C-alpha positions in Angstrom: 23.4 -41.3 -46.2 20.5 -40.2 -44.2 20.9 -38.8 -41.6 19.4 -41.1 -38.9 17.7 -40.4 -35.7 19.6 -41.4 -32.3 16.6 -43.7 -31.4 17.1 -45.8 -35.1 21.0 -47.2 -34.2 19.6 -50.5 -32.6 17.1 -51.5 -35.3 19.7 -50.7 -37.8 22.9 -52.3 -36.7 21.1 -55.2 -34.9 19.1 -56.3 -38.7 22.7 -55.5 -40.3 24.6 -57.4 -38.3 22.4 -60.4 -38.0 22.6 -60.2 -42.1 26.8 -60.9 -41.8 26.4 -63.7 -39.9 24.0 -65.4 -41.6 25.8 -65.0 -44.7 28.7 -66.2 -43.1 26.6 -69.5 -42.8 25.4 -69.4 -46.3 21.7 -68.6 -45.7 22.2 -66.0 -48.3 18.1 -65.4 -48.7 17.9 -64.8 -44.9 20.7 -62.4 -45.1 18.9 -60.4 -47.3 16.0 -59.9 -46.0 18.0 -59.2 -43.2 19.6 -56.0 -45.1 16.4 -55.2 -46.1 15.1 -55.1 -42.9 18.2 -52.4 -42.1 17.3 -50.0 -44.6 13.9 -50.1 -43.9 15.1 -49.1 -40.6 16.8 -45.8 -42.1 14.2 -44.8 -44.4 11.8 -45.2 -40.8 14.3 -43.4 -38.5 16.2 -40.5 -40.9 16.2 -37.3 -39.5 16.2 -34.6 -42.0 17.2 -31.2 -41.2 14.8 -28.6 -41.2 14.1 -24.8 -41.5 12.0 -22.3 -42.1 11.4 -18.4 -43.0 7.6 -18.5 -41.5 6.5 -14.9 -39.9 6.9 -15.0 -36.1 3.2 -15.4 -35.7 3.1 -19.0 -37.6 2.8 -22.2 -35.9 4.6 -25.1 -37.6 3.7 -28.4 -38.0 5.0 -30.6 -34.9 4.7 -33.8 -37.3 5.1 -34.8 -41.0 2.5 -36.7 -41.9 -1.5 -35.9 -43.4 -4.3 -33.5 -41.5 -6.6 -36.1 -40.1 -8.9 -33.6 -39.0 -9.7 -29.6 -37.7 -12.0 -29.3 -34.9 -12.8 -28.5 -31.2 -10.1 -29.6 -28.7 -11.1 -32.2 -25.5 -13.0 -30.2 -23.0 -10.8 -30.2 -20.5 -7.9 -28.8 -22.9 -10.8 -26.1 -23.7 -11.4 -25.1 -20.4 -7.0 -24.3 -20.3 -7.3 -21.8 -23.2 -6.5 -24.7 -25.7 -10.7 -25.2 -27.7 -8.9 -25.6 -31.2 -6.9 -28.8 -32.0 -5.5 -30.3 -35.6 -4.7 -34.0 -35.7 -1.4 -35.1 -38.4 -1.6 -38.8 -38.7 2.2 -39.9 -39.6 2.1 -43.2 -41.6 5.3 -45.5 -41.4 6.4 -44.0 -44.9 6.4 -40.2 -43.0 9.7 -39.3 -41.3 8.6 -39.6 -37.7 11.2 -37.2 -36.0 8.7 -34.3 -34.3 9.3 -30.6 -34.1 8.4 -27.9 -31.7 5.3 -25.7 -32.8 6.7 -22.1 -31.3 9.6 -21.2 -29.7 8.6 -20.4 -25.6 9.2 -22.0 -22.6 8.1 -25.4 -22.1 5.2 -25.3 -19.0 4.1 -29.0 -18.7 5.4 -32.5 -19.9 3.5 -35.8 -19.1 3.6 -39.3 -20.3 0.3 -41.5 -19.9 0.7 -45.3 -21.0 -2.3 -46.5 -23.0 -3.6 -49.2 -26.2 -2.9 -49.6 -29.3 -5.4 -48.2 -31.2 -4.9 -47.4 -34.8 -3.6 -43.6 -34.5 -6.4 -42.3 -37.0 -9.4 -43.3 -34.8 -10.5 -40.2 -32.2 -10.2 -42.3 -29.0 -6.9 -43.2 -29.9 -5.7 -39.4 -28.4 -7.0 -40.2 -24.7 -6.6 -44.6 -24.7 -3.3 -44.8 -26.5 -0.1 -44.4 -25.1 0.8 -40.7 -25.9 2.9 -37.7 -24.7 1.3 -34.1 -23.6 3.6 -30.6 -23.9 2.2 -27.6 -23.5 4.4 -24.6 -24.8 4.1 -21.2 -23.8 5.3 -18.3 -26.0 5.1 -14.7 -26.6 2.4 -14.6 -28.7 0.1 -17.4 -26.2 0.0 -21.2 -24.9 0.2 -24.1 -27.5 0.5 -28.1 -26.8 0.5 -30.8 -28.3 0.0 -35.0 -28.4 3.0 -37.2 -29.5 0.3 -40.1 -29.9 1.3 -44.1 -30.3 -0.6 -46.1 -32.8 -1.2 -49.7 -33.4 2.2 -50.4 -35.3 4.3 -47.9 -32.6 6.5 -49.2 -29.9 7.3 -46.2 -28.0 6.6 -42.6 -27.5 10.0 -40.4 -27.0 9.6 -37.3 -25.8 12.8 -34.8 -25.4 11.4 -32.5 -23.4 11.3 -31.4 -19.7 9.4 -28.8 -17.9 10.5 -25.6 -17.5 13.0 -25.8 -20.4 13.7 -23.4 -23.1 12.7 -24.6 -26.9 12.8 -23.2 -30.0 10.6 -23.5 -32.9 11.3 -26.3 -35.1 13.9 -27.7 -32.6 13.9 -31.8 -32.5 11.5 -32.2 -29.8 10.9 -36.3 -30.2 9.8 -39.3 -32.4 7.2 -42.0 -31.9 8.2 -45.3 -33.6 6.1 -46.8 -36.4 3.1 -45.4 -36.9 1.5 -43.1 -35.0 -0.2 -39.3 -35.0 0.4 -35.7 -33.7 -2.8 -33.7 -31.8 -1.5 -30.2 -31.8 -3.8 -27.8 -29.9 -4.2 -24.3 -30.1 -5.9 -21.1 -28.6 -9.7 -19.8 -29.9 -7.7 -16.7 -31.6 -5.2 -18.8 -33.7 -6.2 -18.7 -37.7 -6.1 -22.1 -38.5 -4.0 -22.6 -42.3 -4.6 -26.0 -43.0 -7.7 -28.4 -44.3 -7.8 -32.0 -43.6 -6.1 -34.1 -45.8 -3.4 -31.7 -46.4 0.4 -32.8 -46.0 2.7 -31.4 -43.5 6.5 -31.6 -43.1 7.2 -30.7 -39.3 9.2 -27.6 -38.6 8.4 -26.5 -42.1 4.5 -26.2 -42.8 2.7 -23.0 -41.3 -0.7 -25.0 -39.7 -2.4 -21.6 -37.9 -1.2 -18.2 -36.4 -1.2 -16.8 -33.5 -2.8 -13.0 -33.1 -0.5 -10.7 -31.0 -2.7 -9.9 -27.5 -4.6 -13.1 -27.9 -4.4 -16.2 -26.0 
């Protein structure tokens, strides 16, 4: 059986139990649909173990999915020393558990309510529901946004300001379709391109240069 993210338990159990109930009343086709829905949720909320032997300066992908864009961060983040941005789009078929891109200390966590624009649209980063996390590591700081998409129900962030975090550590999940934006310092060397596939906690997407921010 797939390791399952805790956030998925109710999404799996409710249709599974509903299928048992309606089966006992003779509604076999409805029961089959309930069990298919439960299996789909098992697949969506799967939480496979991940590890990486990447070099210490490597920034790992915070999400499974496809690199949507590599470019300039919004001006307010550039002003904070994070002028580069990598956007990763997560389809419903991807693992939706997010992982820490670097090891360090969480310096900022905030959540914003918002709309439900498709996650691949540029304005989704600012207008959709999202969380923002900034992590300060030995080689510099990075930040990321968990952004809800058109089908997303809720962004779940497991971190709090002040706590230590380990690279590749599970840090949250976005339910049902989403995107993660990663923000990097000017000295970071980006190692991915649009269209490339990533795996959270495994794929190096950039490298931080010692002594540069």
